[in-house]
Structure formats: C-alpha cells, structure tokens
C-alpha positions in Angstrom: 104.8 184.5 91.6 106.1 181.1 91.3 109.8 182.5 90.5 109.3 185.1 93.6 108.6 182.1 95.7 111.4 180.1 94.5 113.9 183.0 95.6 112.4 183.2 98.9 112.8 179.5 99.7 116.3 180.1 98.3 117.1 183.1 100.6 115.5 180.9 103.3 117.9 178.3 103.0 120.9 180.8 102.9 119.4 182.3 106.2 119.3 178.7 108.0 122.8 178.1 106.7 123.9 181.3 108.5 121.6 180.6 111.3 123.3 177.6 112.0 126.9 179.3 111.7 125.8 182.1 114.3 126.2 182.3 118.0 123.0 180.3 119.8 121.9 183.6 121.1 120.9 186.7 118.6 119.1 189.5 119.4 115.7 189.9 117.8 114.9 192.8 115.6 118.7 193.7 115.4 118.6 195.3 119.0 122.5 195.8 119.9 123.1 193.7 122.9 123.3 197.3 124.9 119.8 198.5 124.4 117.2 197.8 126.6 114.3 196.0 125.4 110.8 195.3 126.7 108.7 192.2 127.6 105.6 192.0 129.1 103.7 189.8 132.1 100.1 190.2 133.3 97.7 188.0 135.6 95.3 185.8 133.5 92.8 188.4 133.5 94.8 191.7 133.3 96.9 193.1 130.5 100.0 194.5 129.2 101.1 195.6 126.0 102.1 198.3 123.7 99.3 200.4 122.3 99.0 203.2 120.3 97.4 206.3 122.7 96.7 210.1 122.7 97.2 212.3 123.6 100.8 211.7 124.2 103.0 213.2 127.3 105.0 215.9 126.7 108.3 215.1 124.9 107.0 211.8 123.8 108.4 211.4 119.9 105.4 208.8 119.3 102.0 207.7 120.0 103.3 204.3 121.4 102.5 204.0 125.5 102.5 200.7 127.5 99.1 199.6 128.8 98.5 198.3 132.0 95.1 197.2 132.4 93.6 195.5 135.6 89.7 195.1 135.2 89.6 193.3 138.3 87.6 194.4 141.2 88.3 196.8 144.8 90.0 193.7 147.3 91.6 191.4 144.5 95.1 191.2 145.4 95.7 188.8 143.1 95.9 191.2 139.7 98.9 192.7 138.4 100.5 193.7 135.2 104.0 194.9 134.0 106.8 195.3 131.6 110.4 194.0 132.3 113.2 195.9 130.8 115.8 193.6 129.5 119.6 194.3 129.2 119.8 196.5 132.1 121.9 194.4 134.2 125.3 195.8 135.9 126.0 199.2 137.9 122.9 201.3 138.7 122.6 204.8 136.7 123.9 207.6 137.7 121.0 209.5 136.6 117.9 208.9 138.4 115.5 207.1 136.5 111.9 208.1 135.6 108.8 207.5 134.1 105.1 209.3 133.0 102.1 207.6 133.8 98.0 208.3 133.0 95.7 206.6 135.2 92.0 206.6 134.0 90.6 206.9 137.6 91.9 209.2 140.5 92.7 208.3 143.9 94.5 209.9 146.8 96.6 207.0 147.4 98.7 205.1 144.7 98.9 201.7 146.4 102.4 202.0 145.4 101.7 202.1 141.7 102.7 202.2 139.0 106.3 201.8 140.4 109.9 201.4 138.8 111.4 198.6 140.5 114.8 197.7 140.6 116.6 194.9 142.3 119.8 194.7 143.5 122.7 191.9 143.8 122.4 191.9 147.9 119.1 191.1 147.6 117.6 194.2 148.4 115.5 196.4 146.0 114.0 200.3 145.6 111.1 201.5 144.3 110.1 204.9 142.4 106.5 205.5 142.7 103.8 208.3 143.1 101.5 209.3 145.7 98.6 209.8 143.9 96.6 209.7 140.7 95.2 212.3 139.0 92.7 211.1 136.7 93.1 211.3 132.5 96.2 213.5 133.1 100.0 212.7 132.5 101.9 212.9 135.0 105.8 212.9 135.2 107.4 210.6 138.2 110.6 212.5 138.6 113.5 210.2 139.8 115.4 213.3 141.2 112.8 214.1 143.9 111.8 211.7 147.2 109.8 209.6 145.9 112.0 206.1 146.4 111.1 203.4 148.7 113.9 201.4 149.9 114.4 197.4 151.0 117.3 195.9 152.5 120.7 196.5 152.2 122.3 198.4 154.7 119.6 200.3 155.8 116.1 198.4 155.8 112.9 199.7 154.6 112.8 203.4 154.1 109.8 205.8 152.7 110.4 208.4 150.6 113.9 208.9 150.0 116.1 210.5 147.5 117.7 208.4 144.7 121.5 209.0 145.9 120.6 207.7 149.3 118.7 204.6 148.2 122.0 203.7 146.3 124.3 204.1 149.3 121.8 201.7 150.9 123.1 199.3 148.7 126.9 199.5 148.5 129.2 197.4 146.1 125.5 196.0 144.6 125.0 195.9 141.0 121.5 196.0 139.2 120.3 192.6 138.8 116.6 193.5 137.1 114.3 196.4 137.0 110.0 196.2 135.9 107.5 198.3 135.9 104.1 197.3 137.5 101.0 198.3 138.6 98.6 195.9 141.2 96.9 197.8 143.5 93.3 196.4 142.1 92.2 196.1 145.8 92.9 199.6 146.2 90.5 201.1 142.9 88.9 198.2 141.2 89.0 198.3 137.5 91.7 200.7 135.9 94.2 201.2 133.2 97.8 203.1 133.8 99.5 204.0 130.3 103.3 204.3 130.9 105.7 206.1 128.6 108.6 208.1 128.2 110.8 205.5 130.8 114.2 206.8 131.5 116.6 204.5 132.6 120.7 205.0 132.0 121.3 206.4 128.5 118.0 204.8 127.3 114.4 206.6 126.8 112.1 203.7 126.3 108.8 205.3 124.3 108.0 202.4 121.4 108.4 198.8 120.6 112.2 198.4 119.7 112.6 197.6 115.9 110.1 196.7 113.5 107.1 196.0 115.9 103.7 195.2 113.8 100.8 193.0 113.5 102.3 189.3 113.0 99.6 186.5 113.1 98.6 183.5 110.8 97.2 179.9 110.7 95.9 177.2 108.5 96.6 174.4 105.9 98.9 174.9 102.9 99.5 172.8 100.0 103.4 172.1 100.0 105.8 171.3 97.4 106.7 168.2 100.0 103.0 167.7 101.3 100.0 169.0 102.8 100.8 170.9 106.0 99.5 173.2 108.6 100.9 176.2 110.6 100.3 178.6 113.3 102.8 181.9 114.0 102.5 184.4 116.0 105.0 187.2 115.9 103.6 190.5 117.2 104.5 189.8 120.9 106.0 193.0 121.0 102.6 194.6 120.7 100.1 191.6 122.7 102.3 190.4 125.0 101.6 186.8 124.4 105.2 184.6 123.1 106.3 184.8 119.5 106.0 181.4 118.6 105.7 179.2 115.2 104.3 175.8 115.4 102.7 173.3 113.3 100.8 169.5 113.8 102.2 168.5 110.5 104.8 170.0 108.5 103.7 168.4 105.9 105.9 164.9 106.5 103.8 163.7 109.8 105.9 165.5 111.8 105.1 168.1 114.4 106.9 171.1 115.1 107.1 173.7 117.9 109.4 176.7 118.4 111.1 176.8 121.4 112.9 180.5 120.8 112.7 182.9 118.0 116.1 184.4 117.4 114.9 187.1 114.7 111.8 188.3 113.3 112.4 190.1 109.7 109.7 192.0 107.8 109.5 192.9 103.8 107.2 195.7 103.5 107.4 195.7 100.1 106.9 192.1 99.4 104.3 191.6 102.6 106.2 189.0 104.3 107.5 187.9 107.5 110.8 185.9 107.9 111.3 184.3 111.5 114.1 182.3 112.3 114.8 180.4 115.8 114.9 176.9 117.6 112.6 174.1 118.4 111.7 170.4 118.0 110.2 168.4 115.7 109.4 164.7 116.3 111.2 165.7 120.0 114.0 166.5 118.3 115.8 169.7 118.4 116.2 171.8 114.9 116.8 175.1 113.8 114.3 176.7 111.8 113.3 179.3 109.2 109.3 180.5 108.6 108.1 182.8 105.9 104.8 183.9 105.3 103.3 186.1 102.3 100.5 188.0 103.7 96.9 187.1 102.6 95.7 189.5 99.7 92.5 190.9 99.0 91.9 188.5 96.3 94.6 186.2 96.5 95.4 183.5 99.4 98.7 183.7 101.7 101.9 181.5 101.3 104.2 180.0 103.7 108.0 178.0 103.8 109.2 176.0 106.0 112.8 175.0 106.3 114.3 173.1 109.0 117.7 171.8 110.3 117.1 168.0 109.9 116.7 168.8 106.2 113.2 168.7 105.9 112.0 171.5 103.6 108.0 172.7 102.5 105.8 175.6 100.8 103.0 176.2 99.7 100.0 178.0 99.0 97.1 178.3 101.6 94.4 176.2 101.5 92.4 177.7 104.3 93.2 180.0 107.0 95.1 183.4 106.5 98.1 185.5 107.0 98.1 189.2 108.8 100.9 191.0 108.5 99.4 194.8 109.2 
C-alpha cells in the first residue's frame, strides 16, 4: 500500500505540473468544447438533479432522467427547478429541439412547464412547452409542432407558433442560452417532473456527460507533512451541488477553498478519484490536485493534497470517510 500511495503522490505531482502548463479553462470529465453539458439550479426547497428512473421513455438508451421536483404548495410563486444547457451559444439549430417529460400529477393546464427556454442575442426568447400534464405517462414534446411561444424580436409575443415562425421573429440573432425549467407550483402544488431525451442540434441529452458517480468525503487525516482535514464533493453532476474541495487546515495551518474545479477523474480499479482545479490558500491563489482513496469495509480512506505553492500532504484518515460508489 505504501508503494501505491507514493506512486499516487508522484502522479499527482506530474498532473499538477501539466495543469500549470495548460490553458486556464479545461472541460471537466474530458468533454469536448462542442459537447452539450448540463448543470442545475433550483429554489431553496426544490430539487434538480440526475437520477435513475424507470420506466424510461421510448428510445431512451439508459435509465437516467433529470428530476425537477417542487415540494411547494399551490399559490407559491417562488418555487422553480431547472437545468442549464452549456456550449449551445451560436446559431439556432435548424432542426427543432424537443424533449420528453413525465409528470407525477395531472393538470388540464401546464402553466407553461416544463419548458425548453431559448434566449436570443436580440433580447428576445422562445419557449417550447406542453398544454396539459398527464400523470405518470411519458409525453413527447415535439418541437416540430405549434407548441412554441415567442417573446420579443420583430414579432413581440406570439402564442402557439411553429419553430420556423419563431426563428423568423429573430432575424440575425444568435442563441445566448438554453434552459429546461418547471415552476408553476402556484398551479398544481407539490409535484415532480422527469425530463429526458432532450434534443438540441446534434446533441441528444439522456444522461450525465462523462463519468458521473457518487463522490463525497470529509474527515481528518494524519499526513506526512502534518495533521490536516478535508471535505470534498465531486458529484454535482448527480445532486446539483457545486463540485468543491476544501480544508480548514491543510496540515500547515493554512486553509484551502477551491474556486474552480477543472477535471474529475475516477480510477475504478484503484477506487480513487482525482480532482484538479484552482482555489485559494491563506488568501493566495493556487492550483491544486486532490486525490482520495475510498474507505473500505475494513480499511480507512486516504487523501493527498498537492498545491502550486509547493506544499504537499498525504495520509490515512483518522476519522471520517471517502465514498466513491
């Protein structure tokens, strides 16, 4: 084990040297710049995240779905939950976007949710949404129909339009943002929408991008350069939380807080996760490489910190745990 740990620290040092030589922005999980990725947003009591859900909609190659859950009462206008699509800026796709959704409650009015909302560079927008909810049945919201509402551009507000008409309302404009959101708790009270098979341009979004699995940990460790502590959350692709690594004492009395997570890589054979990015320690900007070995049934976890300010520390957990599955 000692040899493996030394090897892991050596790899981390090499990774850090490569990180410092790389451009400032690196796509997490090996995503190409042209790929569409998803992050989540929601009001304090709501929930937005990837979950395994069955039955899957027709044509879905996996059991992943986006869960948008609103626990709010009827009349509450402050509830919302959604997913932001990234790397979509530019020309609007020629093929109409579409998506599938399942509602846990029925409603004769959808209240405009769930909707795929597209913002344009001219300040206008358009939204694809259903008219009704059918409980516990997957519904295909086909963008080739007339379920588009237009806002702004040269047309102002127009209800129940085709995608072609909507695009004509925004001549020369480009797409600046795309989200999928649900928010009419005022209409139906507590409910959940599952969203899947989001089609946008050449992308079909059916599951988290890259490797997405449980990755949490916290505790104290006895390092080779001092006793320290750590806390990490690397599964934001699942639970919607911000990926981060932090420590109130790295082992040298200095704290650390990540400000940007660039890559998260798993080694299932070694039961480790490696997280790289940028942060601050003692109010000084640093790059970092964090490696964590999962806690076993009879063995403690192990963590390693490598920072661009020259400080390193690695050791076995005294308390706490690392969970990677």
